[in-house]
C-alpha positions as CSV (number, residue, x, y, z in Angstrom):
1,M,-12.9,62.2,-23.6
2,S,-12.7,65.2,-21.4
3,T,-12.7,69.4,-22.7
4,A,-9.8,71.6,-21.5
5,L,-11.1,74.2,-19.6
6,P,-11.5,77.3,-21.1
7,S,-10.7,80.4,-19.1
8,S,-14.0,81.9,-20.1
9,V,-17.5,81.0,-21.4
10,D,-21.0,82.1,-21.4
11,V,-22.8,79.6,-19.4
12,I,-21.2,77.1,-17.0
13,V,-23.7,74.1,-15.8
14,V,-22.2,72.4,-12.6
15,G,-23.1,69.0,-12.8
16,A,-23.8,66.3,-15.6
17,G,-27.0,64.4,-15.0
18,N,-30.6,64.7,-16.5
19,A,-31.0,68.0,-14.4
20,A,-27.7,69.5,-15.7
21,F,-28.2,68.2,-19.4
22,C,-31.6,69.7,-19.7
23,A,-30.1,73.1,-18.9
24,A,-26.8,73.3,-20.8
25,V,-28.9,72.0,-23.8
26,A,-31.7,75.1,-23.2
27,A,-28.9,77.1,-22.6
28,A,-26.9,76.4,-26.1
29,E,-30.8,77.0,-28.0
30,Q,-29.8,80.7,-26.9
31,G,-26.7,80.6,-29.1
32,V,-24.2,81.0,-26.0
33,S,-21.0,79.0,-25.5
34,V,-22.2,76.3,-22.4
35,L,-19.4,74.5,-20.3
36,M,-20.7,71.6,-18.2
37,L,-18.5,70.6,-15.0
38,E,-18.9,67.2,-14.4
39,R,-17.0,66.4,-11.3
40,A,-16.6,62.6,-12.0
41,P,-14.9,60.3,-14.5
42,E,-16.4,59.7,-17.5
43,E,-17.1,56.3,-16.6
44,E,-18.8,57.2,-13.0
45,A,-20.3,60.3,-15.2
46,G,-24.0,61.3,-14.6
47,G,-24.6,61.7,-11.0
48,N,-27.8,59.9,-9.6
49,S,-30.0,59.9,-13.2
50,R,-27.6,57.1,-14.1
51,F,-28.7,54.5,-11.4
52,T,-32.1,55.0,-12.0
53,A,-34.8,53.0,-13.6
54,G,-35.4,55.8,-16.3
55,A,-38.9,56.9,-14.9
56,F,-40.9,60.1,-15.8
57,R,-43.7,61.5,-14.4
58,C,-46.1,63.5,-16.9
59,V,-49.2,64.6,-17.7
60,Y,-51.1,62.5,-20.5
61,D,-54.8,63.3,-21.3
62,G,-54.9,59.5,-23.3
63,V,-52.9,57.5,-25.7
64,E,-52.4,60.3,-28.2
65,D,-50.5,62.2,-25.9
66,L,-48.2,58.9,-25.4
67,R,-48.2,58.4,-28.7
68,A,-46.7,61.7,-29.5
69,L,-43.7,60.8,-26.9
70,M,-43.3,57.2,-28.1
71,P,-43.7,57.1,-31.6
72,D,-42.5,53.6,-32.0
73,L,-45.6,52.3,-30.1
74,T,-47.7,49.7,-32.4
75,D,-51.2,49.6,-32.7
76,E,-50.7,46.4,-31.4
77,E,-49.0,47.3,-28.3
78,V,-51.8,50.0,-28.1
79,S,-54.5,47.2,-28.5
80,K,-53.3,45.6,-25.3
81,S,-52.5,48.4,-23.3
82,D,-54.8,50.1,-21.0
83,F,-52.6,52.9,-20.1
84,G,-55.6,55.3,-18.9
85,T,-54.7,58.8,-18.3
86,Y,-52.8,61.4,-15.9
87,T,-54.3,64.8,-15.6
88,E,-52.9,67.6,-14.4
89,E,-55.5,67.7,-11.8
90,K,-54.3,64.0,-10.9
91,F,-50.9,65.2,-10.6
92,F,-51.6,68.2,-8.0
93,D,-53.4,65.9,-6.1
94,D,-50.6,63.2,-5.7
95,M,-48.1,66.1,-5.3
96,G,-50.0,67.5,-2.5
97,R,-51.2,64.4,-0.7
98,V,-47.5,63.0,-0.2
99,T,-45.8,66.1,0.8
100,E,-48.3,66.3,3.0
101,Y,-49.3,69.8,1.3
102,R,-46.2,71.5,1.8
103,T,-44.7,71.3,-1.7
104,D,-44.2,75.0,-2.9
105,P,-47.4,76.3,-5.0
106,D,-45.4,78.2,-7.5
107,L,-42.7,75.6,-7.8
108,C,-45.3,72.6,-8.3
109,E,-47.4,74.1,-10.3
110,I,-44.8,74.9,-12.6
111,L,-43.9,71.1,-12.5
112,V,-47.1,69.8,-13.2
113,T,-48.3,72.3,-15.6
114,R,-45.2,72.0,-17.7
115,S,-44.3,68.3,-17.8
116,K,-45.8,67.3,-21.0
117,A,-44.5,69.8,-22.9
118,T,-40.9,69.7,-21.4
119,M,-41.3,65.6,-22.5
120,L,-42.2,66.7,-26.0
121,W,-38.8,69.1,-25.8
122,M,-36.8,66.4,-24.8
123,R,-38.4,64.0,-27.4
124,E,-37.9,66.6,-30.0
125,K,-34.0,67.2,-29.1
126,G,-33.6,62.9,-29.7
127,M,-34.3,61.6,-26.4
128,R,-36.5,58.3,-26.8
129,F,-39.2,57.1,-24.4
130,M,-41.3,53.9,-23.9
131,P,-43.8,52.3,-21.7
132,I,-43.0,51.0,-18.5
133,W,-44.6,47.6,-19.1
134,G,-42.2,45.6,-17.0
135,R,-42.8,47.7,-13.8
136,Q,-45.7,49.8,-13.8
137,A,-48.2,47.1,-15.4
138,Y,-50.0,43.9,-14.5
139,K,-51.7,41.8,-17.3
140,I,-54.8,40.8,-16.4
141,N,-56.9,38.9,-19.3
142,G,-54.5,39.5,-21.9
143,M,-54.1,43.6,-21.2
144,F,-51.4,45.6,-19.7
145,K,-53.3,48.2,-17.1
146,F,-51.3,51.0,-15.8
147,W,-51.4,52.4,-12.5
148,G,-50.1,55.1,-10.1
149,G,-49.5,57.5,-12.5
150,L,-46.2,56.3,-13.9
151,T,-46.3,55.0,-17.5
152,V,-42.9,56.5,-19.4
153,E,-39.5,55.7,-19.1
154,A,-36.4,56.5,-21.0
155,W,-35.0,54.3,-23.4
156,G,-32.3,52.3,-21.6
157,G,-33.2,53.4,-18.2
158,G,-31.2,55.4,-16.2
159,P,-27.7,54.9,-18.1
160,G,-29.6,55.1,-21.4
161,L,-30.6,58.6,-20.3
162,V,-27.4,59.6,-19.8
163,E,-25.9,58.3,-22.6
164,G,-28.8,59.9,-24.5
165,W,-28.3,63.6,-23.1
166,T,-24.4,63.4,-23.7
167,N,-25.1,62.9,-27.6
168,I,-27.9,65.6,-27.8
169,A,-25.1,68.2,-25.4
170,R,-22.2,67.2,-28.0
171,K,-24.6,67.8,-31.1
172,N,-25.6,71.4,-29.8
173,N,-22.2,72.2,-29.0
174,V,-21.6,71.7,-25.4
175,A,-18.7,71.2,-24.2
176,I,-18.3,68.5,-21.7
177,A,-15.0,68.7,-18.9
178,Y,-14.9,65.3,-17.0
179,G,-13.1,64.8,-13.5
180,A,-14.1,68.6,-13.4
181,R,-14.5,69.6,-9.7
182,A,-16.2,72.8,-9.1
183,L,-14.6,74.4,-5.3
184,S,-16.3,77.5,-5.1
185,L,-18.3,80.5,-6.8
186,I,-16.6,83.5,-8.1
187,S,-18.9,86.0,-7.3
188,D,-19.0,89.9,-6.5
189,D,-21.8,93.0,-5.6
190,D,-22.4,92.4,-9.3
191,G,-23.3,88.6,-8.9
192,V,-22.1,85.3,-10.1
193,R,-19.2,85.5,-12.5
194,G,-17.8,82.3,-12.6
195,V,-16.4,79.2,-10.9
196,K,-13.3,77.9,-9.4
197,V,-12.4,74.6,-10.5
198,K,-10.1,71.8,-9.4
199,H,-9.4,69.8,-13.2
200,N,-6.7,67.3,-13.5
201,G,-4.9,68.2,-10.1
202,K,-4.9,71.7,-11.2
203,T,-6.8,74.5,-9.7
204,S,-8.3,77.3,-12.1
205,E,-10.6,80.0,-12.5
206,V,-13.4,79.9,-15.6
207,K,-15.0,83.0,-16.0
208,A,-19.1,82.8,-16.9
209,K,-21.6,85.5,-17.3
210,C,-24.4,82.6,-15.7
211,V,-23.6,79.3,-13.8
212,V,-26.4,76.6,-13.1
213,L,-26.0,74.5,-10.4
214,A,-27.5,71.0,-11.1
215,A,-24.8,68.9,-9.0
216,G,-27.2,66.9,-6.8
217,G,-28.3,66.7,-2.9
218,F,-26.1,66.3,0.0
219,Q,-26.8,62.3,0.5
220,A,-23.4,60.9,-0.7
221,N,-21.6,63.4,2.3
222,T,-21.8,61.4,5.7
223,E,-21.2,64.3,7.4
224,M,-24.3,66.8,5.6
225,R,-26.5,63.2,6.6
226,T,-25.7,63.2,10.0
227,R,-25.9,66.9,11.0
228,Y,-29.3,67.5,9.0
229,L,-31.0,64.4,8.5
230,G,-30.3,63.3,12.1
231,P,-28.9,60.3,14.0
232,T,-28.7,56.8,12.3
233,W,-28.4,58.1,8.9
234,E,-24.7,57.9,8.6
235,L,-25.6,54.3,8.5
236,A,-27.9,54.3,5.8
237,K,-26.7,53.1,2.2
238,I,-26.3,55.6,-0.8
239,R,-28.8,54.4,-3.9
240,G,-26.9,56.4,-6.2
241,T,-23.3,58.2,-7.1
242,R,-20.6,58.4,-4.2
243,F,-20.0,61.6,-5.9
244,N,-23.2,64.1,-5.0
245,T,-21.5,65.3,-1.8
246,G,-23.5,68.8,-1.2
247,D,-20.9,71.0,-3.0
248,G,-23.7,72.7,-5.1
249,I,-25.8,73.3,-2.1
250,R,-22.7,74.3,0.0
251,M,-21.2,77.1,-2.9
252,A,-24.5,79.1,-3.1
253,L,-24.6,79.0,0.9
254,D,-21.4,80.3,0.9
255,I,-22.4,83.3,-0.9
256,G,-25.6,84.0,1.1
257,A,-28.3,81.7,-0.8
258,M,-30.9,80.5,0.8
259,P,-31.7,77.3,2.4
260,T,-34.7,75.9,1.9
261,G,-37.2,72.7,2.0
262,N,-37.1,69.6,3.9
263,W,-33.3,69.6,5.2
264,S,-34.2,66.7,7.6
265,G,-36.2,64.8,4.9
266,G,-35.2,62.4,1.9
267,H,-36.1,59.9,-0.7
268,A,-35.4,56.4,0.9
269,V,-36.2,53.1,0.4
270,G,-35.8,49.5,1.2
271,W,-32.4,48.3,-0.1
272,D,-30.5,45.1,0.0
273,R,-29.2,44.9,3.5
274,N,-25.7,44.2,2.2
275,A,-25.7,46.4,-0.9
276,P,-22.3,48.0,-1.1
277,E,-22.2,51.8,0.8
278,F,-22.8,53.6,-2.8
279,G,-24.6,52.5,-5.8
280,D,-23.0,49.7,-8.1
281,L,-23.3,50.3,-12.0
282,T,-23.3,46.8,-12.8
283,V,-26.6,46.0,-10.2
284,G,-28.0,49.8,-11.2
285,D,-31.1,49.9,-9.1
286,N,-31.6,46.3,-8.7
287,F,-30.7,46.2,-4.9
288,Q,-34.2,47.6,-4.0
289,K,-36.6,45.3,-2.9
290,H,-40.4,46.7,-4.2
291,S,-42.8,44.3,-4.2
292,Y,-43.4,44.4,0.0
293,P,-47.0,45.6,-1.0
294,W,-47.6,41.7,-1.2
295,G,-46.0,40.4,1.6
296,I,-45.1,41.5,4.9
297,M,-41.9,43.4,6.6
298,I,-40.7,42.0,10.3
299,N,-38.0,44.0,12.3
300,A,-35.1,42.3,14.6
301,N,-38.0,41.4,17.2
302,G,-40.1,39.5,15.4
303,E,-43.0,42.3,14.7
304,R,-44.4,43.8,11.9
305,F,-43.7,47.8,12.4
306,V,-45.5,49.2,9.3
307,D,-49.0,49.0,6.8
308,E,-47.1,47.3,3.8
309,G,-50.3,47.9,1.8
310,A,-51.3,51.3,2.8
311,D,-50.8,52.6,-0.6
312,F,-49.2,51.9,-4.3
313,R,-45.6,51.2,-3.8
314,N,-45.5,54.4,-5.7
315,Y,-46.7,56.4,-3.2
316,T,-44.8,54.5,0.0
317,Y,-41.6,52.9,-1.3
318,A,-40.1,56.5,-0.8
319,K,-40.3,57.1,2.9
320,Y,-40.5,53.3,3.9
321,G,-36.8,53.2,3.9
322,R,-36.3,55.5,6.8
323,V,-38.9,53.6,8.6
324,I,-36.8,50.6,8.3
325,L,-33.7,52.4,9.2
326,M,-35.1,53.3,12.5
327,Q,-35.8,49.5,13.4
328,P,-33.2,47.9,15.6
329,G,-30.7,47.1,13.5
330,Q,-31.7,49.3,11.0
331,F,-33.1,46.1,9.0
332,A,-36.2,44.1,7.8
333,W,-37.1,41.2,6.2
334,Q,-39.6,40.7,3.3
335,V,-41.6,37.8,3.8
336,F,-43.6,36.2,0.6
337,D,-45.1,32.3,0.0
338,S,-45.4,30.6,-3.1
339,K,-48.9,32.5,-4.1
340,I,-46.8,35.6,-4.3
341,I,-43.0,34.6,-5.4
342,P,-44.0,34.3,-9.0
343,M,-45.4,38.4,-8.7
344,L,-42.1,39.6,-7.2
345,R,-40.4,42.1,-9.5
346,D,-37.4,41.3,-11.3
347,E,-34.9,42.8,-8.9
348,Y,-35.8,39.8,-6.6
349,R,-34.0,37.2,-8.6
350,I,-30.2,38.6,-9.4
351,K,-27.5,36.8,-8.0
352,R,-26.2,39.4,-5.1
353,V,-29.6,39.3,-3.2
354,T,-29.8,38.3,0.8
355,K,-32.5,35.8,0.6
356,V,-33.2,32.7,2.7
357,R,-35.7,29.9,1.1
358,A,-37.6,27.2,3.5
359,D,-40.4,24.9,2.9
360,T,-42.4,25.4,6.3
361,L,-42.8,28.4,8.3
362,E,-40.8,27.2,11.5
363,E,-37.8,26.5,9.3
364,L,-38.1,30.0,7.4
365,V,-38.2,32.4,10.7
366,K,-34.8,30.3,12.1
367,K,-33.0,31.6,8.7
368,L,-33.9,35.3,9.3
369,D,-30.6,36.0,10.4
370,D,-30.8,38.4,13.8
371,V,-34.4,38.5,14.3
372,N,-36.3,36.7,17.5
373,A,-37.6,33.9,15.6
374,D,-40.1,32.6,18.2
375,K,-41.7,35.9,18.0
376,A,-41.7,36.0,14.0
377,L,-43.3,33.1,13.7
378,E,-46.4,34.1,16.1
379,T,-46.5,37.2,14.2
380,I,-47.3,35.5,10.2
381,K,-50.1,33.3,12.4
382,A,-51.5,36.0,14.0
383,Y,-51.4,38.1,10.5
384,N,-52.6,35.4,8.4
385,K,-55.4,34.7,11.2
386,A,-56.7,38.5,10.6
387,V,-56.5,38.8,7.0
388,M,-60.1,39.2,5.1
389,T,-59.8,36.7,3.0
390,E,-63.4,36.9,1.8
391,V,-62.3,40.0,-0.5
392,P,-60.7,39.2,-3.7
393,F,-56.9,40.1,-4.3
394,D,-56.4,42.2,-7.2
395,P,-52.7,44.2,-7.6
396,N,-54.2,46.6,-10.0
397,V,-56.3,48.6,-7.5
398,K,-56.0,49.2,-4.2
399,D,-58.3,45.9,-3.2
400,G,-59.6,46.9,0.1
401,R,-58.1,43.3,1.6
402,G,-57.4,44.1,4.6
403,T,-56.8,42.5,8.2
404,R,-59.3,42.9,11.2
405,G,-58.2,43.0,14.4
406,L,-53.8,44.0,13.9
407,A,-52.5,46.6,15.8
408,I,-50.5,47.3,12.7
409,P,-53.2,46.8,9.7
410,K,-52.8,45.9,6.3
411,S,-54.7,47.8,4.4
412,N,-54.7,46.3,1.0
413,W,-53.5,43.4,-1.1
414,A,-53.2,41.4,2.6
415,N,-52.2,37.8,1.4
416,T,-52.2,35.1,3.7
417,V,-48.5,33.6,4.4
418,D,-49.0,30.1,4.7
419,Q,-48.2,28.0,1.0
420,G,-45.0,26.6,1.1
421,P,-42.4,27.3,0.0
422,F,-41.6,30.6,1.4
423,E,-38.6,33.1,0.8
424,A,-37.6,36.1,2.7
425,Y,-35.3,38.8,1.5
426,A,-33.2,41.1,3.7
427,V,-33.6,45.1,3.3
428,T,-32.2,48.1,4.9
429,C,-32.2,51.6,4.0
430,G,-31.6,52.8,0.9
431,L,-30.8,57.0,0.2
432,T,-31.6,58.2,-3.1
433,F,-31.8,62.5,-2.5
434,T,-32.2,64.5,0.0
435,F,-34.9,67.1,-0.1
436,G,-33.4,70.2,1.2
437,G,-31.6,72.6,-1.1
438,L,-31.5,76.0,-2.3
439,K,-34.4,78.5,-3.0
440,I,-35.3,79.2,-6.3
441,D,-38.0,81.4,-7.9
442,T,-40.3,80.1,-11.2
443,S,-37.3,81.2,-13.4
444,A,-35.0,79.0,-11.8
445,R,-33.2,81.9,-10.0
446,V,-31.6,81.0,-7.1
447,M,-32.9,83.4,-4.0
448,D,-30.4,85.1,-1.7
449,T,-31.5,85.0,2.6
450,D,-32.6,88.7,1.8
451,G,-35.3,87.0,-0.7
452,A,-33.7,88.4,-3.7
453,P,-32.5,86.9,-7.0
454,I,-28.5,86.2,-6.9
455,P,-28.1,87.9,-10.2
456,G,-26.0,85.4,-12.5
457,L,-27.3,81.9,-10.6
458,F,-29.6,79.5,-11.6
459,A,-30.3,76.3,-9.9
460,A,-32.5,72.6,-11.0
461,G,-32.5,69.3,-9.6
462,E,-31.8,68.1,-6.5
463,L,-30.1,70.8,-5.0
464,V,-33.6,73.0,-5.2
465,G,-35.5,72.6,-2.2
466,G,-39.1,73.3,-1.2
467,I,-40.7,70.7,-3.7
468,F,-40.5,67.6,-1.8
469,Y,-41.2,66.7,1.5
470,F,-41.6,63.6,3.5
471,N,-42.0,61.6,0.4
472,Y,-42.3,61.9,-3.5
473,P,-44.5,60.2,-6.0
474,G,-42.5,57.7,-8.3
475,G,-40.8,59.3,-11.5
476,T,-41.0,62.7,-10.3
477,G,-37.4,63.6,-9.3
478,L,-36.6,63.5,-13.1
479,M,-39.2,65.0,-14.4
480,N,-38.4,68.0,-11.5
481,G,-34.9,67.9,-13.0
482,S,-36.1,68.4,-16.7
483,V,-38.9,70.5,-16.5
484,F,-36.6,73.7,-14.0
485,G,-33.4,72.4,-15.9
486,K,-34.9,73.5,-18.9
487,I,-36.0,76.5,-17.5
488,A,-32.6,77.3,-15.8
489,G,-31.0,76.7,-18.9
490,T,-33.2,78.8,-21.4
491,T,-33.2,81.5,-18.6
492,A,-29.4,81.7,-17.9
493,G,-28.9,81.4,-21.8
494,Q,-30.9,84.6,-22.3
495,R,-29.0,86.6,-19.7
496,A,-26.3,85.3,-21.2
497,A,-27.0,86.5,-24.9
498,Q,-28.2,90.1,-23.6
499,S,-25.1,90.6,-21.2
500,P,-22.1,92.2,-23.0
């Protein structure tokens, strides 16, 4: 049920995903009135957060930290799980490595050092979390071993996260207007004074002391995608909401905000070749196909084109979508044999999947649509010969089981593809979010092109630039939205409380 628009309010939050909710609830803690403007209708609300699996990358120094976040954990569950630790140092290392050390050091420091406290704050507000047993742990000798620094997810995934936040926001007297599209910022020499909004077909102005922009990146805007990411990006599928068209970024740039970050970059993954143009909530993130480290990928020319086992999935999946998009025809086939098929993630078993199955390799390559079959067969046979079969396969660690003598090596988890039946899955590029956006300071204030803060304007989430470059460690998007959403809301709420 959508709120009628007031003529004025203390703080407006543009958006209603995870970052926006963190901002709205943190602002309400300062005792001010808060209005969220959600462009989508209620049944599609929640931005990209609703389409995620709900994973949060956060610092924890051992099982006690996890128990504080997840009080439902039983002793038996703890005894069967090797959670390890994920220290601040490790998080810094991961952020540096995957962004090629371009991540903004000040913002990265806040992201890492406040991750644990922010998660505990969310828990305190009523958010529920659980371990990612299904996707981030393999059971070996009766123990679940977690890997890759990702351990925690929101209860109920992305939809559960949005539902949880919606309930928390309402309990904290935050008003939410659905079908309310922010058109532009109202500003003058003294800063931002409100938002021009189109709600239920009528345009009006809502005055505010502070505005927080948390309306996502520009991934669902074909024109911006092609302009900034480059040619062929108009052909990518969009994994999430159709409503993230860059409005929040554009409104801020229109009043002189500073653009920053990796404007030609984004988080892009392998995604079912025949998935719809935008995300489908009935399928959620199950169009993704993330078991490629255990198999091989073949393009239209019948060739391998990437080191599938370069690193754990959560350190390569966000950049391999781009690599697939740059292949002829913008697609590839992931190929697995019967040794690996039982290990494939659940998303490979959904009804809406583009797959072929065959008892022999000769039969399989002929079934790969739009692929040079002879070359594909030659590629698979050459790959099989190159596998270092003397090194044991271990999916929980970088096992060093690689290939010898191939132009494109496979560094880990190199399994021969030689035991039928075989399966192959067709993937294209699924774009999650864009990396370019607005420049903020450590208080989440939006900076102008002269390097000064724009009074009354704050930002958080995907539309902030400078944090991710080239790639990102899985689960950092939601964590980033939470940390800076909370900071933006707190700073905006304090400013509004002090303003006459």
